[in-house]
C-alpha positions in Angstrom: -27.9 1.1 -8.7 -25.8 2.3 -6.5 -23.9 5.7 -6.7 -20.7 6.5 -5.5 -20.4 10.8 -4.8 -17.2 12.2 -3.7 -16.7 13.0 -0.2 -15.5 17.4 0.6 -16.1 19.1 2.7 -17.1 17.0 6.0 -19.6 15.4 3.0 -21.2 13.8 0.4 -20.1 16.4 -3.0 -22.5 16.0 -6.1 -25.9 14.6 -6.6 -26.6 12.1 -9.0 -26.7 14.0 -12.1 -23.0 14.5 -11.0 -20.4 17.9 -11.2 -18.6 16.6 -13.9 -20.9 14.1 -15.7 -18.3 11.5 -15.4 -19.0 8.1 -14.2 -17.7 5.1 -14.2 -18.9 1.6 -13.7 -18.4 -0.4 -10.8 -19.1 -4.6 -10.7 -19.4 -7.2 -8.6 -16.6 -9.7 -9.6 -18.3 -12.5 -8.7 -21.5 -11.9 -11.2 -19.5 -9.4 -13.6 -23.1 -7.1 -13.0 -22.1 -3.6 -13.1 -23.3 -2.6 -9.4 -22.1 0.8 -8.9 -21.8 3.9 -10.7 -19.2 6.6 -9.6 -18.1 10.1 -10.5 -15.4 11.0 -12.1 -13.6 13.7 -10.2 -12.4 16.8 -13.1 -9.9 19.9 -12.2 -13.1 21.6 -10.5 -14.0 18.5 -8.3 -10.4 18.5 -7.4 -10.1 22.3 -7.3 -12.7 21.9 -4.5 -11.2 19.3 -2.7 -7.9 21.1 -2.5 -9.5 24.1 -1.3 -11.3 22.3 1.7 -8.3 20.6 3.0 -6.8 24.3 2.5 -9.3 26.0 4.1 -9.7 23.7 7.1 -5.2 23.6 7.7 -5.2 26.7 8.7 -7.2 25.1 12.4 -6.3 21.6 12.0 -2.4 22.4 11.9 -2.7 24.5 15.4 -5.2 21.8 17.1 -4.2 20.4 20.5 -2.0 17.1 19.9 -4.4 16.2 22.3 -7.4 16.6 20.3 -5.8 15.3 17.5 -5.1 11.8 19.2 -8.7 12.0 21.4 -10.7 12.5 18.1 -8.6 9.0 16.7 -9.1 7.0 19.7 -13.1 7.6 19.0 -12.2 6.7 15.4 -10.3 4.2 15.7 -13.6 1.9 17.5 -16.5 3.3 15.4 -14.2 1.0 12.7 -13.5 -1.7 15.2 -17.6 -1.9 15.5 -18.3 -0.9 11.5 -15.1 -3.9 10.7 -17.7 -6.4 8.7 -19.4 -3.4 7.1 -16.0 -2.3 6.0 -15.1 -6.4 4.9 -18.7 -6.7 2.8 -18.0 -3.9 1.1 -14.2 -4.9 -0.1 -16.0 -8.0 -1.2 -18.3 -6.4 -3.0 -16.2 -4.4 -5.6 -12.8 -6.2 -5.0 -14.4 -9.7 -4.5 -11.7 -10.7 -2.1 -13.6 -13.7 0.8 -14.8 -12.1 3.1 -11.8 -12.7 6.3 -9.2 -11.9 3.3 -11.1 -8.4 4.0 -11.6 -8.6 7.7 -7.6 -9.1 7.7 -7.2 -6.2 5.4 -9.8 -3.6 8.4 -7.8 -5.8 10.8 -4.0 -4.3 9.6 -5.1 -1.2 8.1 -6.3 -0.7 12.4 -3.1 -0.8 13.7 -1.9 2.2 11.5 -4.3 4.2 13.3 -3.6 2.6 16.6 0.2 3.6 15.3 -1.6 7.3 15.1 -3.5 6.9 18.8 0.2 6.8 19.9 1.9 9.4 17.6 2.5 11.3 20.7 5.9 10.2 21.4 6.6 9.9 17.4 6.0 13.8 17.3 8.5 15.3 20.1 11.1 17.1 19.3 14.7 17.5 21.2 16.4 20.0 23.4 20.4 21.2 24.2 20.4 23.4 26.7 23.6 25.9 26.9 25.5 25.1 23.9 27.6 28.6 23.9 27.0 31.2 26.6 23.1 32.2 27.3 22.3 29.5 24.0 19.7 27.3 23.0 18.7 24.9 20.5 15.9 22.7 19.5 13.8 20.4 17.1 10.6 20.7 16.1 8.9 18.5 13.5 6.2 20.9 12.1 2.7 19.6 9.4 3.2 20.2 6.1 0.4 21.2 4.1 -3.0 19.7 1.8 -1.3 15.8 1.0 -2.8 13.8 -1.2 -2.9 9.9 -1.0 -3.7 7.6 -3.7 -4.7 3.9 -3.3 -5.3 1.2 -5.3 -7.6 -1.0 -6.0 -6.7 -4.5 -4.2 -6.6 -2.7 -0.5 -9.4 -0.4 -0.6 -9.1 0.0 2.5 -6.0 -1.0 4.7 -4.2 1.0 2.3 -5.5 4.0 3.1 -5.9 3.6 6.7 -2.0 3.6 6.0 -1.9 6.6 4.6 -4.3 9.3 5.5 -4.7 9.1 9.9 -1.0 9.1 10.3 -0.8 12.3 8.3 -2.9 14.1 9.7 -2.2 13.6 13.0 1.0 15.2 12.2 -1.3 18.0 12.0 -1.8 17.9 8.1 -5.2 17.6 5.9 -5.8 14.9 3.5 -7.0 14.0 0.0 -7.5 10.7 -0.9 -8.1 9.2 -4.5 -8.6 6.2 -3.9 -9.2 3.6 -6.7 -12.2 4.1 -8.9 -12.4 0.1 -9.6 -13.4 -0.3 -5.5 -14.8 2.7 -4.3 -17.4 2.3 -1.7 -14.7 1.7 1.5 -13.0 4.9 1.2 -16.6 6.6 1.6 -17.4 4.8 4.8 -14.1 5.3 6.2 -14.6 9.1 5.6 -18.9 9.4 7.2 -16.7 7.5 10.4 -14.4 10.0 10.9 -16.5 13.1 10.1 -18.8 11.1 13.2 -15.8 10.8 15.2 -15.3 14.7 15.5 -12.2 15.2 12.0 -13.6 18.7 11.4 -15.1 19.2 7.9 -12.4 19.7 5.5 -9.6 18.3 7.5 -10.6 14.6 5.0 -11.6 14.1 1.6 -12.0 12.0 -1.0 -12.5 12.7 -4.9 -12.9 10.1 -7.1 -11.5 9.4 -10.9 -8.9 8.5 -13.4 -5.7 9.7 -15.1 -7.2 13.1 -15.2 -7.7 13.4 -11.6 -4.8 11.8 -10.9 -3.0 13.9 -12.6 -4.8 17.8 -11.4 -3.3 16.6 -7.9 -0.1 16.1 -8.7 -0.1 19.9 -10.3 -2.0 21.5 -8.1 0.2 24.1 -6.3 -1.4 23.8 -2.9 -0.4 20.2 -2.6 2.6 19.9 -0.9 2.9 15.9 -0.6 2.3 13.1 -2.8 1.5 9.3 -1.0 0.9 6.3 -3.9 0.6 3.1 -3.8 0.4 1.0 -7.4 2.1 -0.1 -10.6 5.8 0.7 -11.4 4.9 2.7 -14.2 2.3 4.5 -12.2 4.6 5.1 -8.7 7.2 6.1 -11.3 4.9 9.3 -13.6 3.6 10.2 -10.0 6.9 10.4 -8.5 8.8 12.3 -11.2 5.8 14.7 -12.1 4.7 15.6 -8.7 9.0 15.7 -7.5 9.0 18.1 -10.4 6.5 20.6 -9.0 8.8 20.7 -5.3 6.4 18.2 -3.8 7.6 15.1 -1.4 6.6 12.2 -3.0 6.4 8.7 -1.6 5.9 5.9 -4.3 5.6 2.6 -4.2 5.8 0.4 -7.1 5.0 -3.6 -8.0 6.5 -6.7 -6.9 7.7 -9.7 -8.1 8.4 -11.1 -4.9 11.2 -14.3 -4.1 10.5 -17.6 -2.6 13.6 -18.8 -2.0 13.4 -23.1 -0.7 16.9 -24.3 -0.2 17.9 -28.3 -0.2 17.1 -28.8 4.0 13.8 -26.9 4.1 10.7 -28.7 4.9 9.3 -28.8 1.9 5.5 -29.4 3.0 5.8 -26.3 4.8 7.9 -24.2 1.9 5.2 -25.6 -0.2 2.0 -24.5 2.1 4.0 -21.2 2.2 3.8 -21.0 -1.1 -0.4 -21.6 -2.0 -1.2 -19.7 0.8 1.6 -16.6 -0.4 0.7 -17.2 -4.0 -3.0 -18.0 -3.6 -4.1 -15.7 -1.0 -6.2 -12.8 -2.6 -5.7 -14.2 -6.0 -3.1 -13.0 -6.2 -3.8 -9.6 -5.8 -1.8 -8.8 -3.2 2.4 -6.1 -3.8 3.4 -9.2 -1.0 2.5 -12.5 -3.1 4.6 -14.7 -3.6 5.0 -15.2 -7.8 8.0 -16.2 -8.3 9.2 -19.8 -6.0 13.2 -20.1 -6.9 13.9 -23.9 -6.1 17.4 -24.9 -5.2 19.4 -28.1 -5.9 17.7 -31.3 -5.9 14.4 -29.3 -4.3 12.6 -28.5 -7.4 10.3 -31.9 -8.5 9.4 -32.8 -4.5 8.7 -28.9 -4.0 6.1 -28.5 -7.1 4.6 -31.7 -6.3 3.4 -31.0 -2.8 2.4 -26.9 -4.3 0.4 -28.5 -6.9 -1.4 -31.3 -4.1 -1.8 -28.0 -2.1 -3.2 -25.8 -4.9 -5.3 -27.9 -6.5 -7.5 -28.2 -3.1 -7.9 -24.7 -3.1 -12.0 -23.4 -3.0 -13.0 -20.8 -5.5 -16.1 -19.1 -5.0 -18.2 -15.7 -4.3 -16.1 -14.0 -1.6 -19.2 -14.0 0.7 -19.7 -17.4 0.5 -18.3 -18.8 3.7 -16.4 -22.2 2.1 -14.6 -19.7 -0.3 -10.6 -19.3 0.1 -9.8 -17.6 -3.1 -12.6 -15.1 -5.1 -12.4 -13.8 -8.2 -10.2 -11.0 -10.4 -12.0 -7.6 -9.7 -12.2 -7.0 -13.4 -13.1 -8.9 -17.1 -10.1 -6.9 -18.7 -7.5 -8.0 -15.8 -8.4 -11.9 -15.3 -7.9 -12.1 -19.4 -5.0 -10.0 -18.3 -3.6 -13.0 -16.3 -4.5 -15.5 -18.5 -2.4 -14.6 -21.3 0.2 -15.1 -19.8 0.1 -18.3 -18.8 -1.4 -19.3 -23.1 2.8 -16.8 -23.5 4.5 -19.1 -21.2 3.7 -22.3 -22.6 4.8 -21.1 -25.7 7.6 -19.7 -24.2 8.9 -23.3 -23.0 7.4 -23.7 -19.6 5.9 -26.0 -18.0 2.0 -25.4 -17.0 2.1 -28.0 -15.0 -1.5 -25.9 -12.9 -3.8 -24.1 -15.9 -6.7 -21.7 -14.5 -7.8 -20.3 -17.6 -10.8 -22.5 -17.7 -12.2 -22.1 -14.7 -15.8 -21.5 -13.9 -17.8 -21.3 -11.2 -21.5 -23.0 -11.3 -23.9 -20.5 -10.7 -21.4 -17.3 -11.4 -20.7 -18.3 -14.8 -20.4 -14.5 -15.3 -17.9 -13.9 -12.5 -14.4 -12.6 -13.7 -13.0 -16.7 -12.2 -9.4 -17.0 -13.3 -8.7 -21.2 -11.1 -5.4 -21.5 -9.5 -2.2 -21.4 -12.2 1.7 -22.9 -11.6 4.4 -22.9 -13.7 7.2 -25.2 -14.3 10.9 -24.8 -15.6 10.0 -20.3 -16.4 12.3 -18.8 -18.2 14.2 -15.7 -16.6 13.5 -14.4 -20.1 9.9 -15.7 -19.9 7.2 -12.3 -19.9 5.7 -14.4 -16.8 8.8 -14.0 -14.9 9.3 -10.1 -15.5 6.1 -8.5 -15.7 4.1 -8.5 -12.3 1.1 -10.8 -13.1 -1.4 -9.7 -10.2 -3.1 -12.7 -10.3 -2.9 -16.4 -8.9 -0.4 -17.2 -11.0 3.6 -18.9 -9.3 6.6 -19.4 -11.4 8.7 -21.7 -10.4 12.4 -21.2 -11.3 15.2 -24.2 -11.2 18.9 -23.3 -9.9 22.5 -25.4 -9.0 23.5 -23.3 -6.6 22.2 -20.5 -3.8 24.4 -18.6 -5.5 22.9 -18.8 -8.2 19.6 -18.5 -6.9 20.7 -15.2 -5.5 22.0 -14.1 -9.1 18.5 -14.4 -10.3 16.5 -12.5 -7.2 18.6 -9.8 -6.9 18.5 -9.2 -11.3 15.2 -8.6 -10.3 15.0 -5.1 -11.5 11.5 -5.6 -8.7 12.7 -4.8 -5.2 10.3 -5.6 -2.7 10.3 -8.2 -0.7 11.8 -12.1 -0.9 12.0 -14.8 1.4 14.3 -17.8 2.8 12.4 -21.8 3.5 16.0 -23.0 5.1 16.6 -25.7 8.5 20.2 -23.4 8.4 21.1 -20.1 10.1 24.3 -19.3 8.6 22.7 -19.2 4.8 19.5 -17.1 6.7 21.6 -14.2 8.2 23.9 -14.2 4.4 20.2 -14.2 3.4 18.9 -11.6 4.8 22.3 -8.9 4.9 23.0 -10.1 0.3 19.3 -9.5 -1.1 18.1 -6.7 -2.9 15.2 -6.3 -1.4 13.0 -3.5 1.9 11.6 -6.8 3.5 12.1 -10.1 3.6 11.3 -12.6 5.3 13.0 -15.5 7.3 10.3 -19.0 6.5 7.9 -16.2 6.5 6.6 -15.9 3.3 4.9 -12.7 3.5 7.4 -10.3 5.3 4.3 -7.5 6.4 6.3 -5.5 8.8 4.5 -5.1 12.3 2.4 -1.7 12.4 5.5 0.4 14.9 8.0 -0.7 11.8 7.7 0.4 8.2 6.7 -0.8 5.3 8.5 -0.5 1.4 10.9 -1.7 -1.6 13.8 -1.7 -2.8 14.9 -0.4 -6.6 11.3 -0.4 -9.2 9.1 -1.5 -6.2 9.6 2.8 -4.6 10.2 6.0 -5.5 11.3 9.0 -2.7 13.0 8.1 0.8 10.5 7.7 3.3 8.6 4.3 3.4 5.0 3.8 4.9 4.1 3.9 8.2 5.9 3.3 11.5 8.9 6.5 11.8 9.1 7.2 8.5 5.9 7.9 7.9 6.0 10.7 10.9 9.2 12.2 8.7 7.7 12.0 5.5 4.1 13.7 6.5 6.3 16.3 8.8 9.1 18.4 8.5 11.9 19.5 10.7 13.4 22.7 12.0 16.0 24.0 14.3 15.2 27.1 16.6 18.7 28.5 18.1 17.7 31.0 20.6 19.1 33.1 23.0 18.1 35.3 26.0 21.1 36.8 27.5 21.7 39.3 31.0 20.2 42.7 29.6 24.4 43.4 31.2 25.4 41.8 28.0 22.9 43.3 25.5 25.6 46.5 25.6 28.9 44.3 24.5 28.6 46.2 20.6 28.5 44.4 17.3 30.2 41.7 17.0 31.2 40.3 12.8 33.0 37.6 13.2 31.8 33.4 12.4 30.0 32.6 15.6 31.3 30.0 17.3 30.2 28.2 20.3 31.8 29.0 23.3 
């Protein structure tokens, strides 16, 4: 059986016996077989990783920006050359199809490329002669040891959203990926070392809540970046910020897609199927609720069902597969329970994926596409983040009613509108209470040089992911006021008045 240990100080940490003595299973979602065991960190492993990062910070923070960027350029080339290998690891442990895994790697590479050009973003400001012989400069400096905690659904991409920007800014990093899909992060670390990232600048520890809490409480950790469910995001934010750490914690989502009567229903149906069932719905940007306005409902549901029934489901390494399995059996069973409860709570189950299986892979974590119509906003299927291939359709009589539904959700991650009316689209993008908005775009994931993040219970903290906001999160500002007077001026004597410009 394959063994995954930690990566600390530029090399694998631990042996087959393990240091903590605690191990977790990693399953192949398509077969249900345990293929890997992953070491789960305790306090000792966490302390070793943070210690290595703290020691490396002393020299990495003073390394030249040119040196850091040169390493990141080499890293980008190595990642690009190994993208198929990364995608294969993602498919083997997370379950998504290979093409989807390649897309994940590509979106992660966008942020590595952004980090390669960070020189301009780290540039400070200077004002000269603000007063007699006085200059003022603003600069940004790194924080220290950063912790990143990422989820199972994007084992490579979200990791690359975090540490390349952090280390480019001069910080060192301790990453805790999901123990459900740990192997991609290890390849990321190995390639970073090959690119020239010094020992201790990037460290990986695997683990569960014991490792997470040890990282959140560690006195040498300066900041924490997190992506995961809302309950855990709230815990991470509360616990780490109580310890004086800077925190960004992105939580769950219930993304709504509003379809107006004038929309192209074929295009809207294509978009709904793509956004709801891609990656088996295991995306924080997945559309999980379609709000059909006025007379659009019946025709739209019919089109969605027609397309959804044609989705090819199978192992992620099969080129014919369009959708793979769910990550674990426990998660698959939880997703299926929402379909069962929806029927009891009054929804029309148009498509029921609970009994789906794949011949030859009967023990895989399979869930077929599911479509629920006339879903009540007080039902479990509507209120909770299901995180699976279950699409809810809610009916609304008017645009105003639809907006009350969407803005009434405690989640505020992303939303989209499908319409031909520019005025309606403009009104929607200004009125909707979500951090990311799409107009005739079902999953409005921003490009790397903008920023990613939601509102309300979908995000905790004042900074979003990547873009210019990542630079502000991973650095802190310092303002320097300096005076270099002529020697004759020094003889003027003390002045106890409040300093003013003149």
